[in-house]
N, C-alpha and C positions, 0 to 999 in steps of 0.2 A: 504494500500500501504505500503511494506516494504520500508523504507527511510535509507538513509545512515546518520550514527551519526559521527560527527566530535570529535572523542576521541582519536586525536594523530596528528601527522603532514600529514597524509593521510586521504583520505576520498572514500568510494565506490562510483564509478561513474554511476554506474548502479542501477535500483531499480525494483522491481516487481510491475507491473501495479495493480491497485484497481480491484478486482473480477476475476482476471487472475492469472493463475499458468504460469509461466515461469523460465527457468532455468537462473542463474546469475553465471557468471563469472567474476572473478577479480583478481589482482596480490596482494600478500601479501610481502612487503619488510621485510627483516630480522630486529627483534626487533622492530616490530610496530605492531599496533592494528586496526582492522577494524569491525565496528558493523553496523547491521542493525536494524531499530526500527520500530514499526507498534502498533497502537492503536488496540485493539481487543475487542468485546463485552464479556459477559459472558458466560459460557459453549458453548466455540467455540473449536473444535478440530483443532490442528494444526500438521501438520505432516512434516518431511523435510528428505531430503538426500544429503550427501555432500562428496566431494571427494577432498583431498589435494595432490598436486604433493610432489614428493621426497625431501626431506630436502637438500639445496644447499650445506651442509657441516656436517660432524659429530659434534654431540653437539646441534645442532638446532633442536627445536621441535616447534609444532604449537599446541595451547590448544583451545579447543572450549567450550564456555559456553553460556547458555540460561538462562536470568534472567527476572524478572518483575521488575516494577519502584519501588519495596520495596526492591529489592535485594535479594529475594527469588531464590535459585538456582532450575531451573527446569530440565536442563540437563546438564551433563559436562564430558568431555573427554580430557585427557591429550595425547598428541601425536597422534592427530587425524590425522587419514589419509583417511578412508572411512568407512561410516556407516549411520545410521539413526536415527533419534530422534521423539519422538511423546509426546504431553502434551495437556490438556483440560484446558482451561481458568477458573480460578475461579471468577474473577471480571474484570471489564471494566477498563483498564489500559494499560499503555504502554509495550511491551514485548521487548527483546532486545537479539539480536543473535551476539556476538562476537568472532572472531579468533585472536589470540594473539601470537605472534612470541617470543621464548624465547631461551637462549642461549650464547655462547661467539664465536663471529665471528672471533675474532683475528683482524689480520692486512689484511685480504684476503678481496678483493671486492666479495661478494655473489650476486647471481641472486634472483630475486623474485619466490616465489612459487605461482602456480596457482592454486586457489580454484574454485570449480564449487559448487553451492548451488541452490536446488530446494526445495522450500517452499509451501505447500499447506495448506490451511485453510478453514473451514465451509464444503459446500458439496463436495468441491473437495478432500478434505483429506479423506473423508469416500471410505471405499472399499466394492463398491456394488458386487463385485465377491462373496466374503465371506457372505454378507446378502443373496445373491441369493441361496448359497449353504445351508445357516443354516434354510432359510425360505421356500427352494425349489419354488422359482419363476422363472417362465418364463421370457425372454428376455424383452417382452412386459410389464410384469408386474414392470420388475427391471426400465424400461424407465419411467413409470408413477410414480415409487417411487422417482426416480431422480427428476422427475419435481416438484414432490410434495414438496420434501425438498427445491428444488431450489424456490419455490413459498414462502415457509414457512419463509426461509432465508431472502428474499426481503422484506416480510411484515414486519418482524423483523427490519431490516435495517430502512425501513421507519418510523416504530414506534419509533425507537431511535433516528431518525433524528428530528421527530416531537418534541419529550420530549427534546431534546437539544435546539431545536428553542424556546420552551415554557421557558426553564430555561435563556436562553440568553434573552428573552424578560423580563422577570421579572428582571432581573440583570440590564437591560437598564432602565427600569422604576424606579426601586429603587435608580439607580445612579444619574437619572434625578432630582427625588424628593430631593436628598440629595445635590445636586449641587444648586438647587433652593433654598431650605433653608439656604445654606450656603451663597449663593449671598445676600439673604436679611439680614441676620446677618450681613455680610461684610458692607452693605450700610449702615445700623444703626450704625455700628461702626463708619464708615466715618463721618456721619451726626453728630453723637454725638461729634466726635474730633473735627471736625470744627467749631461747635457751642461753645464748650468750648475755642478753639484759639480765637475765635471772642469775646467773653465775658473777657477772660482773656486779650488780647490786648487792648479793650476798658478801662477796668479798669487800667492798666498800663500806658496808655497815660493820662488818666483823673488824676492819680496820679503824673505824670509829668507836669499836666497842658498845655499839646499840644493840648488837646480839651476838650470843654466843656460839 
């Protein structure tokens, strides 16, 4: 699910539902930035088309950048107005789509720009019409291919979730073991300190002849 990223004084109020493709529209104030983030698996095709309304004044432009969590630039367009982008993920990480407004607004009160964004990934991003033309498939065969790809995608998602669950379980077990040994070490330190205090005070009181 594409999630809004709070990278400025504004945030995107809508997001795409997981596993669904929906159009997303939001307003971008002048000299502001809005981003969408999503965690994606490896080797996932992502496509998107966007449209930006006219600039509210001369000198105002809106740039579009698509990057991964390492800062690698996957797509960039200055003065983005209308277009499409596509890329395939190379690893499991967080991918980000950002729109940023630049320019000199002066002393005038400017209106926001309307941005429409439509993002697809996985099976939804594949163009089965081109596949049918290339492989000369019948409509029923195309539907079967789509179902096969969807089933494979679901299986991969479950396998990934199982792997993450195993990793989280191993992490929890490792953390619990460390906390247990640290607790034992802390108790031993406290017992040693208490014993030392008792012997020290006993020797001190004997030296002052307060006790026998």
